[in-house]
N, CA, C and O of each residue as an XYZ file, in Angstrom:
260
protein
N       0.839     -1.176      0.000
C       0.000      0.000      0.000
C       0.887      1.244      0.000
O       1.859      1.333      0.751
N       0.537      2.185     -0.844
C       1.354      3.376     -0.991
C       1.062      4.378      0.124
O      -0.075      4.516      0.574
N       2.097      5.063      0.550
C       1.972      6.037      1.625
C       1.193      7.261      1.127
O       1.463      7.769      0.039
N       0.232      7.730      1.920
C      -0.567      8.890      1.534
C       0.268     10.162      1.648
O       1.143     10.275      2.506
N      -0.022     11.113      0.764
C       0.672     12.386      0.812
C       0.133     13.202      1.976
O      -1.041     13.102      2.336
N       1.010     14.010      2.557
C       0.602     14.833      3.685
C       1.057     16.269      3.455
O       2.025     16.520      2.736
N       0.355     17.196      4.067
C       0.717     18.603      3.980
C       1.664     18.905      5.129
O       1.371     18.602      6.286
N       2.802     19.504      4.802
C       3.802     19.822      5.810
C       4.010     21.330      5.845
O       4.189     21.963      4.805
N       3.986     21.895      7.027
C       4.253     23.319      7.211
C       5.659     23.445      7.791
O       5.957     22.882      8.844
N       6.515     24.185      7.099
C       7.901     24.345      7.521
C       8.100     25.694      8.194
O       7.426     26.670      7.866
N       9.032     25.737      9.137
C       9.356     26.978      9.841
C      10.423     27.774      9.101
O      10.512     28.993      9.246
N      11.232     27.075      8.305
C      12.375     27.688      7.645
C      12.369     27.270      6.177
O      11.849     26.205      5.843
N      12.936     28.088      5.300
C      12.990     27.737      3.884
C      13.948     26.582      3.613
O      13.846     25.931      2.573
N      14.866     26.322      4.521
C      15.837     25.247      4.339
C      15.316     23.899      4.851
O      15.934     22.867      4.591
N      14.207     23.893      5.563
C      13.668     22.651      6.128
C      13.331     21.581      5.081
O      13.614     20.408      5.325
N      12.737     21.930      3.919
C      12.472     20.869      2.932
C      13.747     20.165      2.468
O      13.755     18.952      2.257
N      14.822     20.937      2.313
C      16.094     20.345      1.894
C      16.626     19.392      2.966
O      17.069     18.287      2.654
N      16.580     19.820      4.213
C      17.049     18.967      5.311
C      16.239     17.680      5.394
O      16.797     16.603      5.609
N      14.924     17.789      5.224
C      14.066     16.602      5.276
C      14.417     15.629      4.152
O      14.456     14.417      4.362
N      14.671     16.169      2.956
C      15.031     15.325      1.817
C      16.371     14.632      2.060
O      16.516     13.453      1.736
N      17.341     15.331      2.617
C      18.648     14.741      2.913
C      18.502     13.619      3.932
O      19.114     12.562      3.779
N      17.699     13.836      4.967
C      17.481     12.797      5.979
C      16.786     11.582      5.374
O      17.117     10.443      5.702
N      15.822     11.829      4.492
C      15.102     10.728      3.849
C      16.057      9.872      3.021
O      16.029      8.645      3.114
N      16.904     10.513      2.208
C      17.833      9.766      1.362
C      18.949      9.114      2.173
O      19.503      8.102      1.744
N      19.290      9.669      3.331
C      20.309      9.049      4.182
C      19.807      7.724      4.756
O      20.599      6.815      5.002
N      18.497      7.612      4.968
C      17.927      6.372      5.504
C      17.730      5.304      4.430
O      17.538      4.133      4.759
N      17.773      5.687      3.153
C      17.538      4.736      2.065
C      18.810      3.958      1.735
O      19.926      4.431      1.953
N      18.610      2.763      1.208
C      19.738      1.983      0.713
C      20.067      2.457     -0.706
O      19.238      3.117     -1.333
N      21.250      2.140     -1.224
C      21.575      2.539     -2.597
C      20.575      2.002     -3.628
O      20.273      2.684     -4.607
N      20.062      0.791     -3.415
C      19.084      0.227     -4.351
C      17.791      1.033     -4.330
O      17.200      1.288     -5.379
N      17.350      1.436     -3.137
C      16.128      2.244     -3.032
C      16.326      3.614     -3.681
O      15.417      4.136     -4.327
N      17.515      4.195     -3.507
C      17.802      5.486     -4.134
C      17.785      5.359     -5.652
O      17.274      6.238     -6.347
N      18.346      4.266     -6.168
C      18.373      4.051     -7.612
C      16.952      3.912     -8.160
O      16.625      4.489     -9.197
N      16.112      3.148     -7.463
C      14.720      2.991     -7.888
C      13.992      4.333     -7.877
O      13.210      4.621     -8.783
N      14.241      5.144     -6.867
C      13.624      6.472     -6.777
C      14.107      7.361     -7.921
O      13.322      8.114     -8.497
N      15.393      7.277     -8.250
C      15.947      8.051     -9.360
C      15.286      7.657    -10.679
O      14.904      8.524    -11.466
N      15.151      6.354    -10.922
C      14.525      5.875    -12.155
C      13.076      6.349    -12.227
O      12.609      6.763    -13.288
N      12.365      6.288    -11.099
C      10.969      6.736    -11.056
C      10.873      8.235    -11.376
O      10.017      8.650    -12.156
N      11.751      9.040    -10.772
C      11.726     10.482    -11.018
C      12.123     10.805    -12.453
O      11.563     11.718    -13.060
N      13.082     10.067    -12.999
C      13.497     10.287    -14.390
C      12.373      9.953    -15.357
O      12.167     10.666    -16.339
N      11.641      8.867    -15.087
C      10.510      8.481    -15.926
C       9.442      9.584    -15.922
O       8.890      9.922    -16.970
N       9.157     10.137    -14.745
C       8.176     11.222    -14.643
C       8.665     12.447    -15.414
O       7.881     13.094    -16.107
N       9.957     12.770    -15.299
C      10.535     13.910    -16.005
C      10.394     13.746    -17.519
O      10.026     14.690    -18.219
N      10.683     12.559    -18.015
C      10.584     12.305    -19.452
C       9.133     12.370    -19.902
O       8.850     12.902    -20.976
N       8.201     11.839    -19.105
C       6.785     11.898    -19.462
C       6.293     13.339    -19.515
O       5.518     13.689    -20.405
N       6.723     14.173    -18.588
C       6.291     15.570    -18.576
C       6.887     16.343    -19.743
O       6.209     17.171    -20.352
N       8.153     16.076    -20.059
C       8.826     16.790    -21.129
C       8.416     16.320    -22.511
O       8.485     17.086    -23.471
N       7.994     15.083    -22.623
C       7.576     14.562    -23.907
C       8.701     13.975    -24.739
O       8.452     13.116    -25.585
N       9.925     14.415    -24.523
C      11.073     13.932    -25.285
C      12.155     13.466    -24.329
O      12.109     13.729    -23.128
N      13.121     12.772    -24.887
C      14.287     12.407    -24.092
C      15.014     13.695    -23.703
O      15.059     14.631    -24.502
N      15.576     13.766    -22.517
C      16.219     15.008    -22.079
C      17.378     15.466    -22.962
O      17.624     16.669    -23.056
N      18.093     14.556    -23.605
C      19.249     14.933    -24.419
C      18.903     15.094    -25.901
O      19.781     15.414    -26.702
N      17.656     14.882    -26.275
C      17.272     14.944    -27.685
C      17.290     16.387    -28.188
O      16.800     17.295    -27.516
N      17.849     16.584    -29.354
C      17.810     17.885    -30.006
C      18.687     18.952    -29.395
O      18.351     20.133    -29.481
N      19.776     18.591    -28.792
C      20.663     19.591    -28.217
C      21.840     19.830    -29.156
O      22.989     19.549    -28.814
N      21.548     20.339    -30.310
C      22.584     20.620    -31.296
C      22.609     22.109    -31.573
O      21.577     22.780    -31.547
N      23.793     22.610    -31.837
C      23.956     24.015    -32.189
C      24.137     24.083    -33.695
O      25.026     23.437    -34.252
N      23.295     24.864    -34.350
C      23.432     25.024    -35.798
C      23.836     26.468    -36.087
O      23.215     27.415    -35.605
N      24.878     26.607    -36.873
C      25.391     27.927    -37.235
C      25.101     28.134    -38.711
O      25.488     27.329    -39.558
N      24.418     29.225    -38.998
C      24.108     29.538    -40.395
C      24.218     31.045    -40.604
O      24.226     31.825    -39.652
N      24.302     31.425    -41.850
C      24.395     32.846    -42.177
C      23.033     33.490    -41.991
O      22.012     32.895    -42.338
N      23.006     34.688    -41.451
C      21.733     35.391    -41.353
C      21.238     35.792    -42.738
O      22.034     35.959    -43.663
N      19.944     35.944    -42.879
C      19.356     36.223    -44.191
C      19.727     37.606    -44.718
O      19.687     37.825    -45.929
N      20.080     38.531    -43.856
C      20.379     39.881    -44.306
C      21.799     40.030    -44.839
O      22.139     41.096    -45.353
N      22.646     38.999    -44.737
C      24.024     39.110    -45.230
C      24.117     38.753    -46.675
O      25.204     38.792    -47.252
């Protein structure tokens, strides 16, 4: 059963970062890898394309020259 999401109120702007560091410190390397793959899959689904697709620089003469 998946853990339900909860609303958290932080006292400091740095608290979310500290909580994330503590969470990942408790995870095993295998769990971290699975979490990374899950987050990467979500990133690719949101972006629609592979993250490295189409990163080419094309140099051409401007039309006014």
